[in-house]
DRENPA-110553 format. One record per atom (N, C-alpha, C): x, y, z. Coordinates in steps of 0.001 Angstrom, whole numbers, padded with zeros to 6 digits, always signed. Example, Ala and Ser with C-alpha at 12.3 -4.5 7.8 and 13.67 -1.06 7.14 Angstrom:
BEGIN
+013190-005690+007800
+012300-004500+007800
+013200-003300+007800
+012850-002250+007080
+013670-001060+007140
+012900+000030+007870
***
This chain:
BEGIN
+034278+004115+016008
+033053+004738+016433
+032246+005306+015270
+032872+006030+014292
+032001+006512+013202
+031263+005459+012410
+031765+004224+012314
+031042+003254+011632
+029842+002787+012382
+029887+002799+013790
+028715+002432+014517
+027624+003553+014403
+027990+004792+014329
+027121+005905+014152
+026507+005744+012823
+027218+005490+011786
+026735+005236+010449
+025638+004100+010362
+025947+002981+011020
+025050+001863+011087
+023762+002199+011813
+023843+003056+012910
+022644+003491+013782
+021798+004346+012956
+022419+005321+012254
+021668+006279+011479
+020938+005528+010395
+021606+004630+009688
+021019+003821+008619
+019875+003014+009114
+020060+002400+010197
+018977+001549+010851
+017806+002473+011202
+018024+003615+011811
+016909+004524+012155
+016142+004958+010993
+016900+005226+009824
+016312+005665+008537
+015366+004483+008058
+015834+003269+008085
+015173+002142+007507
+013864+001982+008339
+013911+002218+009693
+012724+001989+010623
+011681+003078+010217
+012103+004335+010006
+011225+005425+009730
+010517+005131+008426
+011178+004695+007347
+010661+004430+006097
+009659+003276+006201
+009950+002173+006868
+009136+001116+006985
+007752+001406+007699
+007967+002070+008800
+006853+002495+009692
+006021+003557+008882
+006598+004575+008358
+005904+005587+007604
+005233+004983+006320
+005848+004189+005664
+005287+003587+004470
+004063+002572+004818
+004348+001827+005802
+003157+001008+006233
+001962+001731+006742
+002214+002870+007431
+001019+003681+007977
+000354+004444+006811
+001210+004846+005811
+000665+005509+004620
-000279+004448+003827
+000285+003281+003739
-000528+002130+002966
-001788+001902+003620
-001871+001805+004954
-003007+001516+005763
-004009+002664+005543
-003535+003989+005557
-004300+004982+005510
-005094+004933+003975
-004349+004633+003051
-004822+004337+001694
-005945+003363+001597
-005793+002155+002163
-006766+001119+002015
-007968+001404+002934
-007797+002123+004085
-008873+002451+004846
-009549+003812+004643
-009105+004571+003729
-009678+005784+003416
-011009+005773+002761
-011743+006826+002822
-013085+006866+002142
-013153+007985+001052
-012059+008493+000621
-011957+009570-000310
-011857+008951-001784
-010839+008201-002040
-010684+007686-003420
-009739+006456-003366
-010061+005419-004178
-009237+004405-004278
-008069+004592-005351
-007957+005790-005859
-007085+006132-006977
-005955+007036-006689
-005465+006971-005390
-004329+007763-004932
-003029+007158-005399
-002257+007881-006077
-001001+007449-006794
-000076+006800-005749
+000200+007518-004714
+001187+006949-003698
+000599+005667-003066
-000752+005596-002684
-001288+004399-002209
-001217+003249-003102
-001493+003494-004410
-001420+002464-005350
+000002+001909-005535
+001018+002697-005491
+002456+002261-005584
+002778+001521-004333
+002393+001940-003104
+002676+001293-001904
+001976-000159-001927
+000678-000117-002304
-000063-001365-002398
+000682-002417-003303
+001176-001914-004395
+001967-002823-005291
+003145-003477-004669
+003752-002815-003609
+004922-003408-003013
+004622-004445-001880
+003291-004421-001519
+002829-005371-000390
+002805-006809-000879
+003062-007751+000060
+002962-009118-000304
+001521-009427-000715
+001404-010442-001406
+000021-010717-002098
-001133-010756-001006
-000875-011439+000082
-002004-011553+001138
-002304-010141+001682
-001442-009215+001901
-001777-008055+002372
-002506-007183+001221
-001945-007237+000046
-002490-006484-001061
-003932-006903-001237
-004237-008277-001192
-005600-008792-001426
-006496-008282-000226
-005919-008327+001060
-006835-007817+002132
-007074-006317+001924
-006146-005496+001472
-006343-004100+001233
-007260-003903+000059
-007200-004576-000867
-008121-004432-002143
-009518-004903-001593
-009719-005912-000849
-011010-006337-000348
-011535-005203+000511
-010732-004619+001285
-011256-003558+002162
-011807-002381+001305
-010986-002034+000266
-011360-000917-000581
-012596-001162-001395
-012743-002546-001835
-013919-002942-002569
-015145-002848-001765
-015091-003189-000475
-016138-003114+000445
-016557-001605+000592
-015607-000716+000623
-015874+000697+000909
-016393+001295-000429
-015841+001084-001590
-016215+001815-002732
-017231+001041-003660
-017492-000086-003313
-018528-000843-004153
-017992-001232-005420
-018818-001009-006577
-018599-001450-007853
-017961-000458-008854
-016969+000385-008296
-016248+001271-009109
-014985+000306-009674
-014414+000890-010683
-013269+000132-011315
-012139+000049-010292
-011522-001167-010148
-010456-001260-009255
-009169-000463-009525
-008429+000010-008606
-007176+000726-008912
-006181-000329-009373
-004984+000175-009948
-004062-000787-010523
-003537-001616-009404
-003391-002896-009587
-002967-003837-008517
-004023-004574-007842
-005260-004182-008062
-006427-004789-007496
-007307-005360-008428
-006955-005285-009741
-007724-005975-010713
-007523-007457-010877
-008507-008225-011099
-008366-009592-011182
-008394-010220-012591
-008991-009389-013475
-009129-009816-014965
-008143-009084-015721
-007952-009512-016922
-007074-008893-017923
-007436-007523-018240
-008828-007266-018318
-009292-005971-018694
-009346-004995-017450
-009061-005464-016252
-009011-004546-015082
-010296-004094-014506
-011423-004785-014918
-012725-004328-014495
-013284-005182-013334
-012554-006183-012936
-013095-007004-011748
-012083-006892-010621
-012560-006929-009485
-011634-006900-008305
-011068-008241-007958
-009916-008230-007341
-009223-009542-007126
-009962-010176-005833
***
């Protein structure tokens, strides 16, 4: 029985981290404050390419022609959005 409890607690922890991280990432790409949030940039870096591109496109539409945050740059100098 203790092994089952350990598995259930581990599973619950994974669910909380995945849902919490995903929600925090969406808040980052949909925010209107700043594209340079450190936690958001980190979470965006862990996303698959398609989701990261969608998030970067959403932020580019919101913030216009500011420099892209880390992970959203398309050129070597980091001045163009992906």
